[in-house]
N, C-alpha and C positions, 0 to 999 in steps of 0.2 A: 360493927355491921350497922348499928343504928345510926351512927354518924354518917356513914356512907349513904344510907338511904335518905337521910336528911339533906345531904349535899345534892343528891340526885333530884329530889323534889324541888329544892330551891332553884336548881338549874332549869327545870321545866317551867318555872315561873317567868323565865326570860323570854318565853314565847310571846308574852304580852308586849315586851319591848322590842324584840327583833321583828322588823317589818317583813311582810310577804311581798314578793314581786314575781313577775312572769319571767322575762328575759331582760338582761341589762342592755344598755345602748351599745351599738356597734362601735368599733374603733375605726371605721371608715371615715376618712377626713373629708366629709362633705355633708350636705343636707339639701332639702328641697323646700322652696317657698311656693305655696299655693296662693294665688290672688283671685278671690271670688268677687265678682261684681254682681249687682242685682240680676235676678233671672230675666232673661230676654234681652240682655245687653248686646248691642251689635258688636261683632267680632273686631271691627275697625277700632271702636272705642277701647275694647279690651286690649288690643295691640298697643294703643297709645299709652294706656296705663302701664303696661308691661315695660315699654321702652323707658318710661320715666323712672320706674323702680330699678330697672337694670342699670341705668346710668348711675343711680345713687349707690347701688351695691358695688359697682366697680371703683367707687371712691374709697371703699373700706380697705384697710390694711390686711394682708394675709390672704387675699383672694387669688386663686390660681386660674380659675376659669368659670365662666357663666354661660349656660346654655338655656335658651328660651323655647318654650312650647306653647303655642297659642291655640285655644279651642279644644284642648284635651291633653292627655299625657302621651309621651312617646312610647314606643314599644318597650317592654320590660327589659331594662338594662342592668338591673340588680335584683337578685332573687327575692329579697325581702322588701319589695315595693309593691304597692297595689295601684295599678293604673286607674286614673279617673275616666269616667265615661265622657264622650265628646260633649262639649258644652261651650257655646259661644261666649259665655260669661266667665270662663276660666282661663287663666294662663299660669304657667309654671316656670320657675327659675331653678335650674339644677346647678348647684354651686359646689365647687371644690375649693378647699381651704388648706393652708399650710399646717395649722395646728387645730386639734380638737377644741382647745380652749377658746378659739375665736368664734365658734358657732353661736353660743349664747349671746355674745356681745353683738355680732352682726345681725342676728335675728331680732334682737330688741331694737337696734337702730332702724331696721327696716320697718318694724311695727310703728315706731314713733313717726317716721317719715310719712308712711301711708295714712296714719290717723290724722296728721296735721294737714295733709294736702289732698287726700282722697277719702273723705269720711264714709262714703258709701261702699268702699272696697274693704273686704275682710281678708285678713292675712292669717295664714296657717304655716307654722314652722314644723317641718317634718324631718326628724333625724332618722337615720337608717337604723333598723332594729336587728338584733340577733334573734334567730328563731322565727316564729310565725308572726307576720306583721298583722296589724289591725288598722283600720282607717282612723279610728279615734280610740284613745285609751279607755274612755268611759262611754258606754253605750247601753241604753235601756230601750228595749223594743216593746211596743204596744201592738197587739194583734187583735183584729176585729174585722167587721164588714163595712161599716159606714165611714167614709172618709171624713165627714164632718165631725163625727164623734171622736175619731182618732185625732183629728186636729185639735179639738177642744181639750182633750185630756193631755195631749202632748204639750199644749201651752201651759197647763197647770204644772206639769213636771219640769218644764223649762224654767218657770218662775222659781220653783224650789231650788233647782240646780244653780241658778244664777246667784242665789244667796249663800251657796256653799263656799267656804273659804278654800281657795286653791283651784277652783274650776274657772275656766275662761273659754271664750269662743263657743258659747252654748248655742245650739241650733238643732234642726231636725234634718234627716236625710231626704225629706221631700222638698227641702228648700222653701223659700217664701213663695206665696201665691203670686200668680202673674195675671195682669189685666189683659184680657183678650177680647176681640170683637167676634161676636157670633151673629152674623147677619141672617135675617130671614129672607130667603130668596123668593122672587115672584115667579111662580111656576108658569103662569100664562106667558110672560115675556120670554121665559126660557124657551118655550115651545115655538113662539113666534120667531125668535132669532136663531132657531136650530142650535141651541147651546145646551150642553149637558154639564153636570156637576164636575165631571172629569176635565172638561174644557176650561172651566173656571179655575180649578186647581192648577192646571198646567200653565195657564196665563199668569196667575199670581206668582207661581214659582219661577217662571221665566223672567219676570220683572224684578223679583227680589233676590233670590239666591242663585238663580240660573239653573238650567237643566243640564245634567251630565249626558254628553253625547259621545264620549270616547275617552281614551287614555293615551297620554304621550309618555313613552318610555325613555327616560334619560338615564342611561347606565342602569343602575340597580333601583332607581327611584321611579315610581309610577305617578305621573302628574295628571290629575283629572282635567279633561277639556270640557268647559261649560259653555252653553249657549245662553246668552243673556241679552235682553232687549236694550237697545241704546236709549239712554234717557237724557241726552244733551248735557251730561255732567251735573244734572240735578240730583240731590240726595233724596232717595225715596224714604218717605215716612208715612205715618198714618193719615196725615192731612190730604195727601194726593192719592190715597188708596182708590178712591172712586174713579180716578182718571185711567186706571189700568185698562187697556184694550183687551177684550175677551174675544177670541176667535173660535167660531164654531164651524158648522157646515155651510153657513151663509156666505155671501160674496163680500161682506165687509164686517169689520169688528164692531163690538158694542161696548161702550163704557161700562165698567163694572157697577157704577152707581145706579144705572138704569135697571139693573137686574135685582137691586136690593129693595125689598119691600119694607123692612124695618131693621134698624141697627140696634144690637144689644151689646152692652159692655158688661162683662162678667169677670169675676176673679176665679181663676182656675188653678188647680194643682199642676205644676209643670211636670212633676214626676210622681208616680204612684208605684210603690214597691210592694211586692208580694213575697210571702214566705209560706211554703207548703200550700199554695193556692189561696191563702188568706191575705188580705191587705195588712201591711205592717209598717208602722212608722217608728223611727228610732230617734230618741232624744240623745244627743251626743255632745261631748265636750272634750277639750284638751285640758291638760293639767299644767299649772304654772311651774316654772323652775323652782326647785327647792321643796316641792311637795311630792309625796308618794301617791301613786295611782290608787292603791288599795285603801289608803287612809281617806282619800277624798271620796271614793266609792262608798265606803262604809258610812261616812257622814251623810251622804246623799240617801242611802238606803234607810238610815235612821230617821232622817227628815221626812221621807215618804211615809214611813210608818206612823210618825207622830202627826202628820197632816190629816190622817183619817180619810184619805181619798179612796172611794170605792168605785170600781169599774162596773159598768152595766153587765148584765148576764151575757155570756158568750164572748166576753172580752177578757184578755189576760195580759200580763206583763212578764217579761223575762230578760235576764241580763245577757248581753253579748259583749263584744269588745275583748279587752285583755282578760277580764274575769272569766268569761266563758271559755276562752282558749286555755287558760291556766287550769280551770276545773276539769275540762275535757282531757287534757294531756296528763294531768296528775292522776286522774282516775284510771286512765289506761295503763299507766306505769304501776300504780298500786295494785291493780287487779291481778298482776302476775306475781306479786310478792308472796301470797300464800303458797302457790305452787313452788316457788323458789325455796321457801323455808322448809316445806315438806321434803323436797329432794335433798336439801342439805342435812336435814335432821335424820332422814333415813340413811344417808351416807355415813353419818356418825354412828348410827346404831349398828350398821354392818361393820364399821371399823372397830368398834369396841365390844360389840356383842352384848350390850346391855342398854338400859334406858337412863340410868343415873348419870353416866358421863355426858351423854348428849344434852340432858337437862342442865347440867353444870355449865356446859359451853354456851348454850343459848341463854342462860340466865345472866351472863355478863354483857350481852349485846346492848341492852338499853343503857348501860353505863357510858356508852360513847357520847350520849347527849351532855354529860358533865363537861366534855371538852368542846362539843360542836356549838352549843348555844352561846357560851361565853366567848368563844372565838369569833362568831359572827357579830356578837354585840360589841366587842372591843374594836373590831375592824370596821364597824359601821356597814356591814354587808347585810343582805336580805336572805331569808329562807325561801327559796323559790324552786323552780324546776331543776336547775343545775345542782342546788344543794341537796335536793331529794336523791338525785342520781349519785351524788357523792356519799350520802348516808347509806344507800343500798350497797355501793361498792365497799364501803368501810366494813360492813358486816362480814363479808368474805375474808377480809384481812384479819379481823379479830378472831374468827373461827379458826383460821390457820394457826395463829399464835397459841390459842387455847388448846388445840389438838397437840401441838408440840409439847406443851407443858404437861398435860395429862398423860400423854404417852410415856414421858420420862418418869412420871410418878408410878405408873403401872409397871414399868420395866424394873424399877428399883425395888418395888414391893414383891412382885411375882417372879422375877428372874434372879435378882441379886439377893432376895430373901431378907431384905432389911426390915427393921421394925417400921410399921406404917407412919408413925409420926416423924421419925428420923428420915424416912424416905421422902416425905413431903418437903421437909426443910432442905435436904440435899438436892432434890430435883429442882426446887425453885432457885436455889443458889447456882446450880450448874447450868441452868437454861436462861439465866439473866442475859448473858452476852448474846446468845443466839436470837432470843426474842427481840431484844432491843435493837440489835443491828439489822435484823430483817425488817422491822418497822421503820428504822432510821433511813434505810435506803429508799423506801417509799416516800417518806416525809421529805427527804432532800430532793427527790425527783419532782415533787409537787410544788416546792417553794417557788420556782420560776413562774408557774402558772398562777400564783397568787396575785400577780400584777397584770394578768391578761383580762381584758374587759368581759370576755365570754365565760372563761373557765375559772374566774377568781372565786366565785361562791363555792364551786365544787372543790377547788384546791384547798380553800380555808377549812371547809368541812372535814376533809381528809387529814390535813396537817394537824389541826387542833384535836379533832376527835381521836385520831390514831395515837397521837402522843399521850394524851391522858388515858385512853383505854388500855394502851400497852402497859403503862405503869400500874394501872389498877388490876390488870389481868395477873400480874406477877404476885399480887397479894390476895385478890378475891378468889381466883380459881383454887389455890390451895386451901383457903378458908372454907369454900363451899364443898370441896372434896372431903375435908375432915368432918363437916356437918352431915353430908349425905351418907358417909360411910361410918359415922359415929366413932371417929378416931379421937381419943382423948389423951392428952399429955400425961395426966396423973396416972392413968391406968397403965400406960406404957412404961412409966418409970417404976 
């Protein structure tokens, strides 16, 4: 018994070596490339960059199809994707490949091409996920009121994260600040020209992006109809902003520069995100190939603690991303375990009419970790959401085998009137085939799932855990029964 407990505690030490993860990557043969240009980039330039990258992608081997989306994401075409908000600086390439092994190679080649030819463009490789998707695997949220303070501390955390081995593409979800013109308008000239602020906004919009005046329906597609002022094929930019004609209630237009009293150039946040009514900025990053998300996150958390950064009063940080989703869903599952155990325990009490036998049955459940943890360690898998589900399922299978064995022991003692020690030996021997074959059918049924990207962690948990637990049950249950009921071989002889 002491040796068994020693093996059990040694197996628990493997928790240090077995990595934790949320969900594995999907087996869908495709991925998405996000191309982010600097905030405020004209959509025509974004389209130009996208065409160049698309042409490079089509040169790669193993490409089945490439679909481009400019200025935002298409409608959700796969359940585990998160569409990006409309943004003229964004373009997406939705790529289908022949083999999953091609994804990392193609992604790295695209990164190298963009870095060498378009240094201002940021590349994000997004594989499809199983389960709940997140925008970035590592996300740290800072919550407060003042945008400047949030920016200041997010910059400190960004600097820390950039020095963490395995982290890449470090940024915030507020993106980089954008240089904008905030003109101070001359109220006197506005009144003289019969012009209002709405007239100015309408005139600028008509000259730049155009005003939506209708929709043209082409089959199932709705195409917006825009009214845009003719500019003689001249490209509009900040230098000819003052030439925009502003129409009010007067008989003629007024150049916009005549209505400006003072021009102010300021840096402004293009996006301000709130959570529960408070401003919140997220420091986020991707994880390089070959690194585990939880390992990188833990190093980041340790570096934050060692940095000694203290937030002002009324400001706080919290984890989001994969860590938040894993914690939330794991807690939800574990919260039902006490009720599950109580119901199963009471069922065993009603079945045997005492407390000793249920305690024997539930005493062997932790022994499944002697098989689970070495199995995950040997196969290189992680203990995550699916492994937890496998562990919970495994408990029911072990209880079934233990009930079969104890019921046979009780039958031989109380019905066949055998001596208790001999009844234990005979019961264990007679039930070996039944217990092993019942567990074996489950193990054989799970073996094909060991190679499935989604269910492999659960299948490995059940296969290794049930195999070892079944063998232990045949020895440990009789041993515990003899201890609980004080059955001694010497006395019986």
